[in-house]
C-alpha positions in Angstrom: 57.3 88.4 121.0 60.9 87.2 120.8 62.8 88.3 124.0 66.5 88.7 124.0 68.7 87.2 126.8 72.4 87.6 127.5 73.9 84.6 129.2 77.3 85.2 130.8 78.7 81.8 131.8 82.2 80.3 131.4 81.2 76.7 132.0 80.5 75.3 128.5 78.3 72.4 129.8 76.1 74.6 131.9 75.9 77.2 129.2 74.8 74.6 126.6 72.0 73.3 128.9 70.8 76.9 129.7 70.8 78.0 126.1 68.9 74.9 125.0 66.2 75.4 127.7 65.8 79.1 127.0 65.7 78.7 123.2 63.0 76.1 123.5 60.8 78.9 124.9 61.3 80.9 121.7 63.7 83.4 123.3 66.8 84.6 121.5 69.9 83.8 123.6 73.4 85.3 123.2 76.1 83.6 125.1 79.3 85.2 126.4 82.1 83.2 128.0 84.0 86.1 129.5 83.3 89.4 131.2 85.0 91.4 128.5 83.0 89.6 125.8 79.7 90.4 127.6 80.7 94.1 127.8 81.4 94.1 124.0 78.0 92.6 123.3 76.2 95.1 125.6 77.9 97.9 123.7 76.1 96.8 120.6 72.6 96.1 122.0 70.5 95.9 125.1 68.9 92.7 126.3 65.6 92.0 128.1 67.2 89.8 130.7 70.8 89.3 131.8 71.9 86.0 133.3 75.3 86.6 134.9 77.6 84.1 136.5 79.5 85.4 139.5 82.9 83.7 139.2 84.5 84.3 135.9 88.1 83.9 134.7 88.5 87.6 133.9 86.4 89.1 136.7 83.2 89.0 138.7 79.7 89.1 137.3 78.6 91.2 140.3 80.7 94.1 138.8 78.6 93.8 135.6 75.4 93.7 137.7 76.4 97.0 139.4 77.2 98.6 136.0 73.8 97.6 134.6 71.9 98.9 137.6 73.8 102.3 137.4 73.1 102.6 133.7 69.4 102.1 134.1 66.6 99.6 134.4 67.7 96.0 133.6 66.4 92.6 134.6 69.3 90.7 136.2 69.5 87.1 137.5 72.8 86.0 139.1 74.1 82.5 138.7 76.7 81.2 141.1 78.3 77.9 142.3 78.5 79.5 145.7 75.4 79.1 147.8 76.5 81.2 150.8 74.1 83.7 152.1 76.5 86.6 151.8 76.9 86.0 148.1 73.1 86.1 147.6 72.8 89.2 149.8 75.6 91.0 147.9 74.0 90.3 144.6 70.6 91.5 145.6 72.1 94.6 147.2 73.9 95.4 144.0 70.6 95.4 142.1 70.0 91.8 141.0 66.4 90.9 140.6 67.0 87.2 141.4 69.7 84.7 142.4 70.1 81.0 141.7 72.8 78.8 143.1 74.3 76.0 141.1 73.3 73.3 140.4 69.9 74.4 139.4 67.0 73.0 137.5 66.7 74.3 133.9 62.9 74.3 134.3 63.1 76.5 137.4 65.5 78.9 135.6 63.0 79.2 132.7 60.2 79.9 135.2 62.3 82.6 136.9 63.2 84.2 133.6 59.6 84.2 132.5 58.7 86.0 135.7 61.4 88.6 135.1 60.1 89.2 131.5 56.5 89.5 132.7 57.6 92.0 135.3 59.5 94.0 132.7 56.5 94.1 130.4 54.2 95.3 133.2 56.7 98.0 134.1 56.9 99.2 130.4 53.1 99.3 130.3 52.9 101.8 133.2 52.6 105.5 132.3 55.7 107.4 133.1 55.4 109.4 136.3 55.3 113.2 135.7 58.2 115.1 137.2 55.6 117.9 138.0 53.3 118.1 141.0 50.4 120.6 140.9 48.9 121.7 144.1 45.9 123.5 142.8 44.5 124.5 146.2 47.8 126.1 147.1 48.4 127.4 143.6 51.9 126.1 143.4 53.8 123.6 141.2 56.9 121.5 142.0 59.4 120.0 139.7 61.3 116.9 140.8 59.9 117.5 144.3 61.1 121.1 144.5 58.5 123.9 144.7 59.1 126.5 142.0 59.3 130.2 142.8 56.7 131.4 140.4 54.9 134.7 139.9 51.1 134.6 139.7 51.3 134.9 135.9 54.0 132.3 135.5 52.0 129.9 137.7 49.0 130.5 135.5 50.9 129.8 132.2 52.5 126.6 133.6 49.3 125.3 135.1 47.5 125.7 131.7 50.4 123.9 129.9 50.3 121.1 132.5 46.6 120.7 132.1 46.9 120.5 128.3 49.0 117.3 128.6 51.3 117.9 125.7 48.8 119.7 123.5 49.8 122.9 121.8 48.3 126.1 123.3 48.4 129.2 121.2 49.7 132.6 122.5 46.1 133.9 122.1 44.7 131.2 124.3 47.4 131.7 127.0 47.0 135.5 126.9 43.2 135.5 127.1 43.2 133.0 130.0 45.9 134.7 132.1 45.9 138.4 131.2 42.4 139.0 129.8 42.3 142.5 128.4 44.9 144.0 130.8 47.5 144.7 128.1 47.6 144.8 124.3 51.2 143.5 123.9 50.1 139.9 123.7 53.1 138.3 121.9 55.8 140.0 123.9 54.0 139.4 127.2 53.5 135.7 126.6 57.0 135.1 125.2 58.6 136.9 128.1 56.8 134.8 130.6 57.7 131.6 128.7 61.4 132.7 128.8 61.4 133.2 132.5 59.5 129.9 133.1 62.1 128.0 131.1 64.9 129.6 133.1 63.2 128.5 136.4 62.6 125.0 135.2 66.2 124.6 134.0 67.5 125.7 137.4 65.9 122.5 138.7 66.2 120.2 135.8 68.3 120.8 132.7 65.8 119.2 130.3 63.8 121.4 127.9 60.2 121.0 129.0 58.5 123.8 127.1 58.5 123.4 123.3 57.9 126.3 120.9 55.8 125.4 117.8 56.4 128.2 115.3 53.3 130.0 114.3 51.2 127.7 116.6 52.2 128.2 120.2 53.7 126.2 123.1 53.4 122.8 124.6 54.8 121.2 127.8 56.5 117.8 127.6 56.1 116.0 131.0 
Protein backbone atom coordinates (compact mmCIF):
# COMPACT_ATOMS: atom_id res chain seq x y z
CA UNK A 1 0.00 0.00 0.00
CA UNK A 2 1.44 3.40 -1.00
CA UNK A 3 1.09 5.81 1.91
CA UNK A 4 1.11 9.58 1.35
CA UNK A 5 3.23 11.90 3.45
CA UNK A 6 3.35 15.69 3.55
CA UNK A 7 6.74 17.13 4.51
CA UNK A 8 6.79 20.78 5.52
CA UNK A 9 10.46 21.81 5.69
CA UNK A 10 12.12 25.01 4.48
CA UNK A 11 15.71 23.70 4.65
CA UNK A 12 16.39 22.25 1.20
CA UNK A 13 19.25 19.99 2.33
CA UNK A 14 17.22 18.44 5.17
CA UNK A 15 14.16 18.08 2.94
CA UNK A 16 16.18 16.30 0.25
CA UNK A 17 17.55 13.79 2.76
CA UNK A 18 14.12 13.14 4.29
CA UNK A 19 12.36 12.75 0.93
CA UNK A 20 15.02 10.28 -0.24
CA UNK A 21 14.77 8.20 2.95
CA UNK A 22 10.97 8.06 2.87
CA UNK A 23 10.65 7.35 -0.85
CA UNK A 24 13.05 4.41 -0.47
CA UNK A 25 10.32 2.85 1.68
CA UNK A 26 7.88 3.10 -1.21
CA UNK A 27 5.95 6.03 0.29
CA UNK A 28 4.69 8.98 -1.73
CA UNK A 29 6.17 12.20 -0.36
CA UNK A 30 4.92 15.71 -1.15
CA UNK A 31 7.26 18.50 -0.07
CA UNK A 32 6.20 22.02 0.88
CA UNK A 33 8.74 24.75 1.68
CA UNK A 34 6.33 27.22 3.27
CA UNK A 35 3.29 27.16 5.52
CA UNK A 36 1.01 28.69 2.88
CA UNK A 37 2.18 26.11 0.34
CA UNK A 38 1.36 23.28 2.76
CA UNK A 39 -2.12 24.68 3.39
CA UNK A 40 -2.73 24.79 -0.36
CA UNK A 41 -1.71 21.15 -0.75
CA UNK A 42 -3.90 20.12 2.19
CA UNK A 43 -6.89 21.79 0.56
CA UNK A 44 -6.46 19.41 -2.38
CA UNK A 45 -5.90 16.14 -0.53
CA UNK A 46 -5.41 14.50 2.86
CA UNK A 47 -2.21 12.72 3.84
CA UNK A 48 -1.54 9.68 6.00
CA UNK A 49 1.26 11.39 7.93
CA UNK A 50 2.30 15.04 8.31
CA UNK A 51 5.94 15.92 9.04
CA UNK A 52 5.94 19.55 10.12
CA UNK A 53 8.90 21.80 10.80
CA UNK A 54 8.33 24.23 13.66
CA UNK A 55 10.28 27.31 12.53
CA UNK A 56 9.27 28.52 9.05
CA UNK A 57 9.81 31.79 7.17
CA UNK A 58 6.07 32.48 6.98
CA UNK A 59 4.86 31.08 10.29
CA UNK A 60 5.01 28.23 12.76
CA UNK A 61 4.36 24.56 12.05
CA UNK A 62 2.73 24.27 15.47
CA UNK A 63 -0.16 26.38 14.15
CA UNK A 64 -0.70 23.86 11.35
CA UNK A 65 -0.54 21.03 13.88
CA UNK A 66 -3.31 22.71 15.88
CA UNK A 67 -5.44 23.12 12.75
CA UNK A 68 -5.00 19.47 11.79
CA UNK A 69 -6.01 18.27 15.22
CA UNK A 70 -9.10 20.50 15.27
CA UNK A 71 -10.12 19.25 11.81
CA UNK A 72 -9.99 15.58 12.75
CA UNK A 73 -7.72 12.60 13.19
CA UNK A 74 -4.26 13.08 11.64
CA UNK A 75 -0.83 11.58 12.30
CA UNK A 76 1.59 14.44 12.99
CA UNK A 77 5.32 14.35 13.68
CA UNK A 78 6.96 17.68 14.50
CA UNK A 79 10.51 18.50 13.38
CA UNK A 80 12.47 21.28 15.04
CA UNK A 81 15.99 22.62 15.36
CA UNK A 82 15.05 23.54 18.91
CA UNK A 83 15.53 20.78 21.44
CA UNK A 84 14.13 22.60 24.44
CA UNK A 85 11.66 20.69 26.58
CA UNK A 86 9.00 23.40 26.33
CA UNK A 87 8.94 23.15 22.52
CA UNK A 88 8.40 19.40 22.72
CA UNK A 89 5.73 19.75 25.38
CA UNK A 90 3.90 22.44 23.41
CA UNK A 91 3.92 20.32 20.27
CA UNK A 92 2.53 17.29 22.06
CA UNK A 93 -0.10 19.35 23.87
CA UNK A 94 -1.28 20.75 20.53
CA UNK A 95 -1.90 17.21 19.31
CA UNK A 96 1.36 16.04 17.71
CA UNK A 97 1.88 12.28 17.87
CA UNK A 98 5.67 12.51 17.97
CA UNK A 99 8.52 15.04 18.04
CA UNK A 100 12.07 14.89 16.68
CA UNK A 101 14.81 17.45 17.30
CA UNK A 102 17.32 18.24 14.57
CA UNK A 103 19.78 16.87 13.68
CA UNK A 104 18.13 13.45 13.50
CA UNK A 105 18.88 10.12 11.90
CA UNK A 106 16.93 9.45 8.69
CA UNK A 107 16.72 5.81 9.76
CA UNK A 108 15.10 6.77 13.06
CA UNK A 109 12.69 9.11 11.25
CA UNK A 110 11.64 6.27 8.94
CA UNK A 111 11.08 4.01 11.97
CA UNK A 112 8.91 6.63 13.66
CA UNK A 113 6.87 7.28 10.50
CA UNK A 114 6.37 3.53 10.11
CA UNK A 115 5.07 3.38 13.69
CA UNK A 116 2.61 6.22 12.99
CA UNK A 117 1.36 4.50 9.84
CA UNK A 118 0.91 1.23 11.71
CA UNK A 119 -1.04 3.01 14.43
CA UNK A 120 -3.25 4.72 11.83
CA UNK A 121 -4.04 1.39 10.15
CA UNK A 122 -4.89 -0.23 13.48
CA UNK A 123 -7.22 2.65 14.33
CA UNK A 124 -8.94 2.41 10.93
CA UNK A 125 -9.52 -1.30 11.46
CA UNK A 126 -11.40 -0.75 14.70
CA UNK A 127 -15.20 -0.68 14.45
CA UNK A 128 -16.66 2.74 15.01
CA UNK A 129 -18.11 3.17 18.46
CA UNK A 130 -21.88 3.46 18.52
CA UNK A 131 -23.26 6.76 19.82
CA UNK A 132 -26.05 4.73 21.47
CA UNK A 133 -25.94 2.91 24.80
CA UNK A 134 -28.70 0.40 25.56
CA UNK A 135 -29.43 -0.43 29.18
CA UNK A 136 -31.70 -3.41 28.64
CA UNK A 137 -32.22 -4.09 32.34
CA UNK A 138 -33.32 -0.51 32.95
CA UNK A 139 -35.16 -0.32 29.62
CA UNK A 140 -33.52 2.92 28.64
CA UNK A 141 -31.31 4.12 25.79
CA UNK A 142 -28.81 6.98 25.68
CA UNK A 143 -27.48 8.96 22.71
CA UNK A 144 -24.07 10.58 23.03
CA UNK A 145 -24.18 9.84 26.76
CA UNK A 146 -27.57 11.52 27.29
CA UNK A 147 -30.50 9.33 28.36
CA UNK A 148 -33.46 9.76 26.03
CA UNK A 149 -36.90 10.59 27.42
CA UNK A 150 -38.84 7.81 25.67
CA UNK A 151 -42.32 6.41 26.09
CA UNK A 152 -42.61 2.63 26.48
CA UNK A 153 -43.50 2.21 22.81
CA UNK A 154 -40.78 4.56 21.58
CA UNK A 155 -38.27 2.63 23.63
CA UNK A 156 -39.51 -0.63 22.11
CA UNK A 157 -39.19 0.64 18.53
CA UNK A 158 -35.72 2.08 19.09
CA UNK A 159 -34.52 -1.06 20.88
CA UNK A 160 -35.64 -3.23 17.94
CA UNK A 161 -33.93 -0.96 15.42
CA UNK A 162 -30.73 -0.98 17.48
CA UNK A 163 -30.73 -4.76 17.73
CA UNK A 164 -31.18 -5.03 13.96
CA UNK A 165 -27.80 -3.31 13.40
CA UNK A 166 -28.72 -1.43 10.23
CA UNK A 167 -31.07 -4.03 8.78
CA UNK A 168 -34.45 -2.89 7.48
CA UNK A 169 -37.41 -3.71 9.71
CA UNK A 170 -40.86 -3.60 8.15
CA UNK A 171 -43.78 -1.73 9.69
CA UNK A 172 -45.50 -5.10 10.14
CA UNK A 173 -42.58 -6.46 12.15
CA UNK A 174 -42.35 -3.39 14.39
CA UNK A 175 -46.11 -3.31 14.87
CA UNK A 176 -46.41 -6.98 15.80
CA UNK A 177 -43.48 -6.86 18.22
CA UNK A 178 -44.50 -3.65 20.00
CA UNK A 179 -48.28 -3.36 19.70
CA UNK A 180 -49.47 -6.88 19.03
CA UNK A 181 -53.21 -6.80 18.35
CA UNK A 182 -54.02 -3.71 20.41
CA UNK A 183 -54.86 -1.49 17.43
CA UNK A 184 -55.65 -1.92 13.77
CA UNK A 185 -54.13 1.35 12.50
CA UNK A 186 -50.70 -0.17 11.93
CA UNK A 187 -49.19 2.24 9.40
CA UNK A 188 -50.24 5.45 11.12
CA UNK A 189 -49.20 4.13 14.57
CA UNK A 190 -45.70 3.08 13.52
CA UNK A 191 -45.07 6.21 11.44
CA UNK A 192 -46.19 8.47 14.28
CA UNK A 193 -43.78 6.84 16.72
CA UNK A 194 -40.94 7.01 14.19
CA UNK A 195 -41.63 10.73 13.78
CA UNK A 196 -41.50 11.41 17.52
CA UNK A 197 -38.37 9.26 17.85
CA UNK A 198 -36.62 11.26 15.14
CA UNK A 199 -37.46 14.51 16.91
CA UNK A 200 -36.07 13.25 20.24
CA UNK A 201 -32.88 11.96 18.59
CA UNK A 202 -32.33 15.23 16.73
CA UNK A 203 -32.75 17.17 19.98
CA UNK A 204 -29.52 15.48 21.10
CA UNK A 205 -27.69 14.95 17.78
CA UNK A 206 -28.63 16.68 14.50
CA UNK A 207 -27.76 13.65 12.36
CA UNK A 208 -30.54 11.60 10.77
CA UNK A 209 -30.22 8.18 12.38
CA UNK A 210 -33.47 6.58 11.21
CA UNK A 211 -33.76 5.95 7.47
CA UNK A 212 -37.08 5.36 5.70
CA UNK A 213 -37.00 2.71 2.98
CA UNK A 214 -40.11 3.24 0.87
CA UNK A 215 -42.30 0.19 0.68
CA UNK A 216 -39.92 -1.73 2.96
CA UNK A 217 -39.66 -0.18 6.40
CA UNK A 218 -37.05 1.50 8.60
CA UNK A 219 -33.42 1.06 9.59
CA UNK A 220 -31.18 2.69 12.17
CA UNK A 221 -27.69 3.91 11.20
CA UNK A 222 -25.38 3.86 14.21
